[in-house]
C-alpha positions as CSV (number, residue, x, y, z in Angstrom):
1,M,-45.0,-70.4,19.8
2,Y,-44.1,-73.9,18.1
3,P,-42.2,-76.3,19.7
4,K,-39.1,-76.9,17.7
5,K,-38.8,-80.1,16.0
6,K,-36.8,-83.0,16.4
7,E,-35.7,-85.2,14.6
8,K,-34.0,-88.8,15.0
9,L,-30.3,-88.9,13.6
10,Y,-29.5,-93.1,13.1
11,L,-25.6,-94.6,13.2
12,S,-26.6,-96.1,10.1
13,D,-27.0,-93.6,8.1
14,L,-23.5,-91.7,9.2
15,M,-21.4,-95.3,8.9
16,D,-21.4,-99.0,8.9
17,D,-20.6,-101.2,10.9
18,P,-19.7,-98.9,14.0
19,A,-17.5,-100.4,17.1
20,I,-19.6,-99.2,19.6
21,A,-23.1,-99.1,18.4
22,Y,-25.1,-97.6,21.2
23,P,-26.8,-95.8,21.0
24,A,-28.2,-96.7,17.9
25,Y,-29.6,-93.1,17.2
26,Y,-29.4,-89.3,18.9
27,V,-32.5,-87.6,19.1
28,L,-31.4,-83.8,17.6
29,S,-33.3,-80.3,16.6
30,T,-32.8,-80.3,12.3
31,S,-29.7,-77.9,12.0
32,M,-27.9,-80.0,14.6
33,S,-28.6,-83.0,12.4
34,K,-27.3,-81.7,9.8
35,N,-24.3,-80.1,11.5
36,E,-20.7,-82.2,9.6
37,M,-18.6,-81.0,12.1
38,L,-20.9,-82.8,15.0
39,H,-21.3,-86.1,12.3
40,D,-17.3,-86.2,12.1
41,A,-17.2,-86.2,16.4
42,L,-20.0,-89.2,16.4
43,I,-18.4,-91.1,13.4
44,A,-15.2,-90.9,15.7
45,L,-16.8,-91.9,18.7
46,H,-18.8,-94.5,17.4
47,R,-15.6,-95.8,14.8
48,Y,-13.3,-95.7,18.2
49,E,-11.1,-93.6,16.0
50,M,-9.5,-91.0,17.8
51,T,-6.1,-90.3,15.3
52,H,-7.5,-86.5,14.7
53,Y,-7.9,-85.9,18.1
54,E,-5.4,-85.4,20.9
55,V,-5.2,-84.6,24.5
56,P,-5.8,-80.8,25.4
57,K,-2.5,-79.1,26.6
58,K,-4.4,-76.7,28.6
59,Y,-8.0,-75.6,29.2
60,E,-8.7,-73.2,27.0
61,D,-7.8,-75.8,24.1
62,I,-11.1,-77.4,24.8
63,F,-13.2,-73.8,24.5
64,T,-11.1,-73.0,21.8
65,S,-12.0,-76.3,20.1
66,M,-15.8,-75.2,20.4
67,R,-15.7,-71.5,19.0
68,Q,-14.6,-73.2,15.7
69,G,-17.7,-75.4,16.0
70,S,-15.9,-78.5,16.7
71,F,-17.2,-80.9,19.3
72,P,-15.0,-82.3,21.7
73,I,-15.3,-86.1,23.1
74,Y,-15.0,-85.9,27.0
75,K,-14.0,-89.7,28.3
76,E,-14.5,-91.5,24.8
77,K,-17.6,-91.9,25.6
78,Y,-19.4,-88.2,24.9
79,V,-19.6,-85.3,22.3
80,V,-19.5,-81.9,23.9
81,G,-20.7,-78.8,23.2
82,Y,-21.1,-75.5,24.4
83,F,-24.9,-74.1,23.8
84,G,-26.2,-70.8,25.6
85,G,-22.7,-70.6,28.2
86,R,-23.6,-74.1,29.1
87,M,-21.2,-77.0,28.3
88,M,-23.8,-80.1,27.1
89,Y,-22.7,-83.7,26.1
90,L,-25.2,-85.6,24.0
91,E,-27.0,-88.6,24.6
92,S,-29.8,-90.2,22.9
93,H,-32.5,-88.1,23.6
94,G,-30.5,-85.0,22.9
95,W,-28.3,-82.7,24.8
96,K,-27.7,-82.3,28.8
97,S,-26.8,-80.3,31.0
98,M,-22.9,-81.4,31.7
99,P,-22.5,-81.9,35.9
100,V,-19.2,-80.1,37.1
101,T,-17.4,-83.2,38.4
102,E,-13.8,-83.2,39.4
103,D,-13.5,-85.6,36.2
104,V,-14.3,-82.4,34.2
105,F,-11.1,-81.0,35.4
106,V,-8.3,-84.0,34.0
107,L,-7.6,-82.9,30.6
108,E,-7.0,-86.5,30.2
109,N,-10.8,-87.3,29.9
110,W,-11.1,-85.2,27.1
111,R,-9.7,-85.2,23.4
112,V,-10.1,-81.9,20.8
113,C,-9.9,-82.2,16.9
């Protein structure tokens, strides 16, 4: 079996002059690099423009957002997805499994669309 192809999605391809320029790119699968909902979340995160996002009122709001195809933002630092029964956060070199710490349970650390 061949490994899935990964490609770099550069911030410069999504927007001009981001407020937060690091990381400059994300390594994603071909399908994820074309996902418009992910693009919207990355643009909101890197422009630090959270007007369409709000603090969830209950934990179910986070999972409802992910089931609808949206990507919540954690600590205004990471885009979060839900894949294969695991919550994952996006770093420059791809999706990483999200560690469960006390901070995960603080609703003020989350933003949902």
